[in-house]
Each structure stands twice: as structure tokens, then as C-alpha cells.
C-alpha positions, 0 to 999 in steps of 0.5 A, spaced: 417 531 930 413 527 925 418 522 923 419 521 930 412 520 932 412 515 926 418 511 929 415 511 936 408 508 933 412 503 929 416 500 935 410 501 940 405 497 935 409 492 931 413 487 934 416 481 932 417 475 936 423 470 934 420 465 939 414 464 935 414 458 930 407 458 927 403 457 921 397 454 917 398 446 918 399 442 912 392 442 910 391 449 911 396 451 906 395 446 901 387 448 901 390 455 899 394 453 894 389 448 891 384 454 890 389 459 888 391 454 882 384 454 880 384 461 878 391 462 875 392 465 868 395 461 863 401 465 862 402 465 870 401 457 870 406 456 864 411 461 868 410 457 875 411 450 871 418 453 869 420 454 876 417 449 880 416 443 874 411 438 876 411 440 883 404 443 884 402 450 888 399 446 893 405 441 895 410 446 894 406 451 899 409 447 905 416 447 903 418 453 908 415 449 914 419 443 912 425 446 912 425 448 919 428 442 920 435 445 917 438 450 922 441 454 916 434 456 914 432 459 921 433 466 919 426 465 915 422 464 922 420 471 923 417 471 915 411 467 917 407 472 921 407 479 924 405 481 932 401 487 933 398 490 939 391 490 939 386 496 939 389 500 933 384 504 928 385 502 920 389 509 919 394 507 925 395 500 923 397 502 916 401 508 918 405 503 922 406 498 916 408 503 912 414 505 917 415 498 918 422 496 917 422 489 921 423 482 918 416 480 918 411 477 914 409 484 911 416 487 909 418 480 906 411 479 902 413 486 899 420 484 898 418 477 895 413 480 890 419 485 888 424 480 887 419 475 883 418 481 878 425 481 876 426 477 870 433 476 871 433 473 878 436 466 877 432 460 877 434 457 884 432 464 887 426 464 883 424 457 886 425 459 893 422 466 893 416 463 889 415 457 895 416 463 900 411 467 897 406 462 896 407 460 903 406 467 906 400 469 902 397 463 906 400 464 913 397 472 913 390 469 912 390 465 919 388 471 923 393 469 929 399 470 924 397 478 925 396 477 933 399 480 939 406 480 941 404 478 949 402 471 947 406 470 941 399 470 936 395 466 941 401 460 942 401 462 950 393 462 951 392 454 953 385 451 952 382 444 951 380 442 944 375 436 945 379 434 952 386 435 948 390 440 951 393 445 946 393 453 945 389 458 941 394 458 935 394 451 934 387 451 934 387 455 928 393 453 925 391 445 925 385 443 930 379 446 926 381 444 919 383 437 922 376 436 925 373 437 919 376 430 917 377 432 909 383 431 905 385 438 902 382 436 895 376 435 899 376 441 903 377 445 897 371 442 893 367 444 899 369 451 900 371 453 893 365 457 890 366 464 888 363 469 883 367 473 878 365 479 882 368 476 889 374 474 886 375 481 883 374 485 889 378 480 893 384 481 888 384 488 888 385 489 895 392 491 897 396 486 902 396 491 907 388 490 907 389 483 908 393 484 914 388 489 917 382 484 916 386 478 919 388 483 925 381 485 926 379 477 926 384 476 931 381 481 935 374 477 935 378 470 936 382 473 942 375 475 945 372 468 944 377 466 950 374 469 956 376 464 961 383 461 963 384 454 959 377 454 956 374 447 954 372 448 947 368 443 942 362 443 938 360 450 939 366 453 937 367 449 931 359 451 929 361 459 931 368 459 927 368 455 921 365 460 917 370 465 919 376 459 918 373 457 911 372 464 908 380 466 910 382 459 907 378 461 900 380 469 900 387 466 901 387 462 895 383 467 891 388 473 893 394 468 892 392 467 885 391 474 883 398 476 886 401 470 882 397 472 876 400 480 877 407 477 877 407 472 872 401 474 867 
């Protein structure tokens, strides 16, 4: 009976939608990658260079989005996110993740970590898996990548951003970042300020805690839209830019920790 309850919990609370094609925008991923690069160990940096050559983490981070133009990679679409019913406690959330066997960001992040630790993995697989890991680690720090199935992580919630029609997911993927009018290197220089204690704390947290953190933030973002097709502008940016920047920063720091643990 206990195993059946866990199975029902997983089926009820974690559902992946194959209709949702979502990601941090190009700059979002590059910011996360650029931050991660600044905290790599020498050993990890050398190993990554042997795999990617002259391609930086920031630039390679967008590869999993660019390949969406090739239908042979369609099977990767659900690797970018996980849709979760709102209102779970942390214990319920962790129980569901622990029993999850679906194809989504959580199961595939764990798969990629395991594969990249295999020293016998062929170079072409290392390149592909490393690019995917860099990308997915960034994706899950965009809170709506741990959003609801009913609205496809905010993709079905329409709104206006400075008079432009868009949706809640797109606002958090790209619009808020674009509004700052900074290149990814300028943006990184703006927010990449951490203490050693902060980095240690963030990097010691396991991935399931990253997911739950984004899940909680997604709930706050959903609650920020209280009327049909709201008109958002300056005030929304003021209220949520700190959350956005903290998630970009944590994404980069944690990605560095992950890469150091795999290659260091």
C-alpha cells in the first residue's frame, strides 16, 4: 500500500507537458554560465576545455536551445523543466521527486551528472551531456521551470509588459532580463558578488533543494498575477528584480560547484 501511495503521489503531483518549449533566454543562460566560469577549479577548467575546446561555458549554454531547430532533437524538449502541482510541503515535494521516473529536468539532471562522471564516456557524448547539464542547471533556477502543468509553467498566463502582449513565462525567461539593457558580461559584473560562505552554502545544497526553492518562488510569481491579462511595467521590475538576480547568481554558483564536483 505504501508503494502505491507513493506512485499516486508522483502521478498526481509531477506531470510533464510535451507542449511547453521554455527556457531562460540567451542572456539568462550566458549570465549563469559566465558566473559559473568565475568559480571553476583549475582541474575542472582544464577538463572542460578538453571537452569544449575554445567554446566558453557562457556560449555553449545556449546549445540545447539552438538545436530545437533540428527535429531529431525533439526528444530533449522535456529535459528543460518539470511541471508540479502547487501547494506541496517540502516533504511531499521531495517524496514525489524521489519516486519520479518521468523524463524531465530533475531525472535528466541526475542522469547527466552520473554519465559525466564516467571517465570512459566518448568525447561526443561528453560534449553533448556537458552542454545539456550546463543548460539544465541554469533552467531550473528560472522558477517557472518548476511551474504548474495547468498553465504550462506560466506560458498560458497572458499579460502586457510595457504595452507588449506576452505571457508570464516569457516575462521571466527574457523580458525582465532584457529590460535591464545590459550585455551578459555587463550583467554578470553587476550581480556576481558573493562571499565564500555564501558559495559554500549554496553549493552544498543538493539539487532537490534547488528545485524546491524554485517551486516556492514560482508560487510567489503566480500570486503576483491577480487579474486577467494585467498590465505590468516599472513596479513589477522593482518588486522582482532582486529575486531574478539572486536566481541567476545562485544558478551560476551552483553550476560551478556541480562542475567542480564532476571534474575536480
